[in-house]
C-alpha positions as CSV (number, residue, x, y, z in Angstrom):
1,X,225.8,-4.1,-7.2
2,X,228.7,-3.1,-9.2
3,X,228.7,-3.9,-13.1
4,X,232.4,-5.4,-12.3
5,X,230.6,-7.9,-9.7
6,X,228.3,-9.3,-12.6
7,X,229.8,-12.4,-14.3
8,X,229.2,-12.6,-18.1
9,X,227.1,-15.7,-17.7
10,X,224.7,-13.6,-15.1
11,X,224.9,-10.5,-17.6
12,X,223.7,-12.8,-20.6
13,X,220.8,-14.0,-18.5
14,X,219.9,-10.6,-17.8
15,X,219.9,-9.5,-21.3
16,X,217.9,-12.6,-22.1
17,X,215.3,-11.7,-19.9
18,X,215.3,-7.9,-21.3
19,X,214.7,-9.0,-24.7
20,X,211.5,-10.9,-24.1
21,X,208.0,-9.7,-24.9
22,X,207.4,-9.2,-20.9
23,X,209.4,-6.2,-21.2
24,X,208.9,-3.3,-23.7
25,X,212.0,-0.9,-22.6
26,X,214.9,-1.0,-20.9
27,X,217.3,2.0,-20.1
28,X,220.6,2.0,-18.2
29,X,221.0,4.7,-15.7
30,X,223.0,5.9,-12.7
31,X,220.7,5.7,-9.7
32,X,221.5,7.2,-6.4
33,X,219.5,8.1,-3.1
34,X,220.3,11.6,-2.0
35,X,218.9,13.0,0.9
36,X,217.6,16.6,2.3
37,X,216.9,17.7,6.0
38,X,213.8,20.0,6.5
39,X,214.3,22.6,9.0
40,X,210.7,23.7,9.1
41,X,209.2,19.9,9.8
42,X,212.6,18.5,11.0
43,X,211.9,15.4,8.7
44,X,214.5,13.9,6.4
45,X,213.2,13.4,2.5
46,X,215.1,10.9,0.5
47,X,215.7,12.2,-3.2
48,X,215.9,9.8,-5.9
49,X,218.6,10.7,-8.6
50,X,218.3,9.5,-12.2
51,X,220.9,9.9,-14.9
52,X,220.4,8.0,-17.9
53,X,222.9,6.7,-20.1
54,X,220.8,7.8,-23.4
55,X,218.6,10.7,-22.9
56,X,216.8,10.3,-26.3
57,X,215.3,6.7,-25.4
58,X,214.9,7.9,-21.6
59,X,211.7,10.1,-22.8
60,X,210.2,6.5,-23.7
61,X,210.5,5.6,-20.1
62,X,209.5,8.4,-18.0
63,X,207.5,11.2,-19.9
64,X,209.0,14.5,-18.4
65,X,206.5,17.5,-18.7
66,X,205.3,20.5,-16.9
67,X,202.0,20.0,-15.0
68,X,200.3,23.9,-16.0
69,X,200.7,23.5,-19.8
70,X,201.7,19.8,-20.3
71,X,204.8,21.1,-22.0
72,X,207.5,18.2,-22.3
73,X,210.6,18.9,-20.6
74,X,214.1,17.9,-22.1
75,X,217.1,16.9,-20.2
76,X,219.4,19.8,-20.3
77,X,223.2,19.5,-20.6
78,X,223.4,22.1,-17.7
79,X,221.0,21.9,-14.8
80,X,218.6,19.5,-13.4
81,X,214.8,18.7,-13.7
82,X,213.3,18.0,-10.3
83,X,209.8,16.5,-9.2
84,X,207.0,19.5,-8.3
85,X,206.6,18.2,-4.5
86,X,210.3,18.5,-3.9
87,X,210.6,21.9,-5.5
88,X,207.4,23.0,-3.3
89,X,208.8,21.6,0.2
90,X,212.4,23.2,-0.9
91,X,210.9,26.7,-2.2
92,X,212.8,26.2,-5.6
93,X,211.9,27.5,-8.7
94,X,213.5,27.5,-12.2
95,X,217.3,28.9,-11.9
96,X,217.4,28.0,-8.1
97,X,220.3,25.8,-6.8
98,X,219.3,23.1,-4.4
99,X,221.7,21.4,-1.9
100,X,221.6,17.2,-1.4
101,X,223.6,15.0,0.7
102,X,224.8,11.8,-0.5
103,X,224.7,8.4,1.4
104,X,228.4,9.2,2.6
105,X,227.5,12.8,3.9
106,X,228.8,14.5,1.2
107,X,226.8,17.7,-0.2
108,X,226.0,17.9,-4.0
109,X,224.7,21.4,-5.2
110,X,222.4,21.2,-8.2
111,X,220.8,24.3,-10.4
112,X,217.4,23.8,-11.4
113,X,216.3,24.3,-14.9
114,X,212.6,22.5,-15.0
115,X,210.1,21.4,-12.6
116,X,208.1,18.2,-13.7
117,X,204.7,16.8,-13.0
118,X,205.3,13.9,-10.3
119,X,202.6,13.0,-7.7
120,X,204.7,10.4,-5.5
121,X,208.2,10.5,-4.4
122,X,211.1,13.0,-5.1
123,X,213.1,12.9,-8.2
124,X,216.1,14.5,-9.6
125,X,216.8,14.2,-13.3
126,X,219.9,14.7,-15.2
127,X,221.9,14.2,-18.1
128,X,225.4,12.3,-17.8
129,X,227.4,15.6,-18.5
130,X,226.0,17.5,-15.3
131,X,225.9,14.3,-13.2
132,X,229.8,14.5,-14.0
133,X,229.8,18.2,-13.4
134,X,227.7,18.1,-10.0
135,X,229.4,15.3,-8.5
136,X,232.8,15.3,-9.8
137,X,232.5,11.6,-10.7
138,X,233.1,9.8,-13.9
139,X,229.5,8.8,-15.0
140,X,228.9,4.9,-15.0
141,X,225.3,3.3,-15.1
142,X,224.5,1.0,-12.3
143,X,221.0,0.3,-12.7
144,X,218.0,-0.1,-15.4
145,X,214.6,1.4,-16.1
146,X,212.8,-1.3,-16.9
147,X,209.1,-1.1,-18.3
148,X,206.7,-3.6,-18.5
149,X,204.1,-4.9,-21.1
150,X,201.3,-5.1,-18.4
151,X,201.2,-2.8,-15.2
152,X,199.5,-5.0,-12.8
153,X,201.1,-5.9,-9.5
154,X,201.1,-9.5,-9.9
155,X,202.7,-9.3,-13.3
156,X,205.3,-6.9,-12.2
157,X,206.2,-9.0,-9.6
158,X,206.7,-12.1,-11.9
159,X,209.0,-10.3,-13.9
160,X,210.9,-9.2,-10.8
161,X,211.2,-12.5,-9.6
162,X,212.9,-13.3,-13.0
163,X,215.4,-10.3,-12.7
164,X,216.5,-11.3,-9.0
165,X,217.2,-15.0,-10.2
166,X,219.8,-13.6,-12.8
167,X,222.0,-12.6,-9.6
168,X,222.8,-9.6,-12.0
169,X,220.2,-7.5,-10.1
170,X,220.7,-6.8,-6.5
171,X,217.5,-4.7,-5.5
172,X,214.3,-4.0,-7.3
173,X,212.1,-0.8,-6.8
174,X,209.0,-1.0,-8.3
175,X,206.3,1.7,-9.1
176,X,203.5,-0.5,-8.4
177,X,203.8,-0.1,-4.5
178,X,204.1,3.4,-5.0
179,X,200.8,3.5,-7.1
180,X,199.4,1.4,-4.6
181,X,200.3,3.9,-1.8
182,X,199.1,6.8,-3.6
183,X,195.8,5.1,-4.3
184,X,195.2,4.6,-0.7
185,X,195.3,8.2,-0.1
186,X,193.1,8.8,-3.1
187,X,190.9,6.2,-2.2
188,X,190.3,7.6,1.6
189,X,189.9,11.2,0.2
190,X,187.4,10.2,-2.2
191,X,185.2,8.6,0.4
192,X,185.3,11.6,2.4
193,X,184.5,13.6,-0.7
194,X,181.5,11.7,-1.4
195,X,180.0,12.0,2.3
196,X,180.6,15.5,2.0
197,X,178.6,16.0,-1.2
198,X,175.8,13.7,0.3
199,X,175.7,16.0,3.4
200,X,175.7,19.0,1.4
201,X,172.8,18.0,-0.9
202,X,170.6,16.6,1.9
203,X,171.4,20.2,3.4
204,X,170.4,21.7,0.3
205,X,167.5,19.8,-0.2
206,X,166.0,20.7,3.5
207,X,167.0,24.4,3.1
208,X,165.1,25.0,0.0
209,X,162.2,22.7,1.1
210,X,161.4,24.5,4.2
211,X,162.0,28.0,2.7
212,X,159.8,27.5,-0.1
213,X,157.2,25.7,2.0
214,X,157.1,28.7,4.4
215,X,157.3,31.4,1.3
216,X,153.8,29.6,0.2
217,X,152.4,29.3,3.6
218,X,152.9,33.3,4.1
219,X,151.7,34.1,0.5
220,X,148.6,31.7,0.5
221,X,146.1,34.4,0.0
222,X,148.5,36.3,-2.7
223,X,148.6,33.5,-4.6
224,X,145.1,32.6,-4.5
225,X,144.4,35.8,-5.5
226,X,146.6,35.6,-8.8
227,X,144.9,32.4,-9.7
228,X,141.5,34.1,-9.4
229,X,142.5,36.6,-11.8
230,X,143.6,34.3,-14.2
231,X,146.9,33.1,-13.7
232,X,148.0,29.6,-15.0
233,X,149.6,26.8,-12.6
234,X,152.7,27.2,-14.5
235,X,152.9,31.3,-14.1
236,X,151.8,30.8,-10.4
237,X,154.5,28.5,-9.7
238,X,157.4,30.9,-11.5
239,X,155.9,33.6,-9.5
240,X,156.7,32.0,-5.9
241,X,159.5,29.7,-7.1
242,X,161.5,32.6,-9.4
243,X,163.2,34.0,-5.9
244,X,164.3,30.3,-5.1
245,X,166.1,29.9,-8.7
246,X,167.6,33.2,-8.3
247,X,169.0,32.7,-4.9
248,X,170.2,29.2,-6.0
249,X,172.4,30.8,-9.1
250,X,173.7,33.2,-6.4
251,X,174.3,30.5,-3.8
252,X,176.1,28.6,-6.9
253,X,178.4,31.2,-8.3
254,X,179.6,32.2,-4.6
255,X,180.2,28.5,-4.0
256,X,182.3,28.6,-6.9
257,X,184.8,31.1,-5.3
258,X,184.5,29.7,-2.0
259,X,184.9,26.2,-3.5
260,X,188.0,26.7,-5.4
261,X,189.9,28.1,-2.3
262,X,188.8,25.2,0.0
263,X,189.6,22.8,-2.8
264,X,193.2,24.2,-2.9
265,X,193.6,24.3,0.7
266,X,192.7,20.9,1.3
267,X,194.7,19.2,-1.8
268,X,197.5,21.1,-0.9
269,X,197.5,20.5,3.0
270,X,196.4,16.8,3.0
271,X,198.9,14.8,1.4
272,X,202.2,14.2,3.0
273,X,205.5,15.6,2.0
274,X,206.6,12.6,-0.2
275,X,203.1,13.1,-2.1
276,X,201.0,15.7,-4.1
277,X,197.3,15.8,-5.7
278,X,196.6,17.7,-8.9
279,X,195.6,21.2,-7.4
280,X,193.8,22.0,-10.7
281,X,190.2,22.9,-11.3
282,X,188.7,21.7,-14.4
283,X,185.4,22.7,-16.4
284,X,183.7,19.4,-15.3
285,X,184.6,20.1,-11.6
286,X,182.1,23.4,-12.0
287,X,179.5,21.5,-14.3
288,X,179.1,18.8,-11.6
289,X,179.1,21.0,-8.7
290,X,176.5,23.3,-10.3
291,X,174.4,20.4,-11.5
292,X,173.7,18.8,-8.2
293,X,172.2,22.1,-6.9
294,X,170.2,22.5,-10.0
295,X,168.6,19.2,-10.0
296,X,167.4,19.7,-6.3
297,X,165.8,23.0,-7.2
298,X,164.2,21.5,-10.2
299,X,163.0,18.5,-8.4
300,X,161.5,20.7,-5.6
301,X,159.8,22.9,-8.0
302,X,157.9,20.1,-9.4
303,X,156.8,19.5,-5.7
304,X,155.9,23.0,-5.3
305,X,154.0,22.9,-8.6
306,X,151.5,20.0,-7.6
307,X,151.1,21.8,-4.2
308,X,150.2,25.0,-5.5
309,X,147.8,23.4,-8.0
310,X,145.9,22.1,-5.0
311,X,145.6,25.4,-3.7
312,X,141.8,26.1,-2.5
313,X,141.1,29.6,-3.7
314,X,138.2,30.2,-1.8
315,X,139.1,28.9,1.7
316,X,142.4,30.9,1.2
317,X,140.4,34.1,0.5
318,X,137.7,33.7,2.9
319,X,140.4,32.8,5.8
320,X,140.9,35.5,8.4
321,X,144.4,36.8,8.8
């Protein structure tokens, strides 16, 4: 809705709602939907252009930062900041020039000054000065960025209905629906990962147990001999189980390298063009991935220890190979 179409009465109602406790932050912005046709996939992606009237208060609504080092980004007077997924599908880097089309078919060219962390949707952020420079139009705000006190969908929908009733707002775009969409992606992925971890754990349990059993069975006379020579039960267990521990450590280290590559491949390939997942690996990822085989190895060591304690040395030594 154009500002000129809003009556003073409607504007007063809107201003009154903005001052309520339900809303914590309001920023006037220029909002447009641009598009980009991707030749490699044949799809057309929608890009949201946002140019805030006040670049300082805008930081309270949207926290622009780089994903790698969490460095905060400030809207430049020359150039634009684009979301990371948009930069990926356009092969754009800092200093690149991208071309986007508006709803009337006019093509705008923008110079990329920064790439921000964003996991759902394609966004283009710029200052009023850059907007006028890139589009050749005089800047005017036609939308509001509204931050509510609570972020659950029911509360956001309630505030949205109040805003629409003023007749000063034509359309509302809620991030809660976008978060729900992203949640459906991550929820499905978490279920798949849990199943893979469960299957891998069972496989490790079966393999380590069988290999250890075979090792003990084939070296039963050797184990009986060292027990007769005076080895304690703990020493005998470590004599046979030390190989399993070393192999488990080597397998964990190899798994770190292969798992890192596999994680990056899945995280970058699975999401659609409009979304992305965090491809970073964190220390806890390695801790938990090493902890699972370590617990399995330790649990089986207890089983093997009790089995070795029950070895009848005389029967084993008197048996004929």
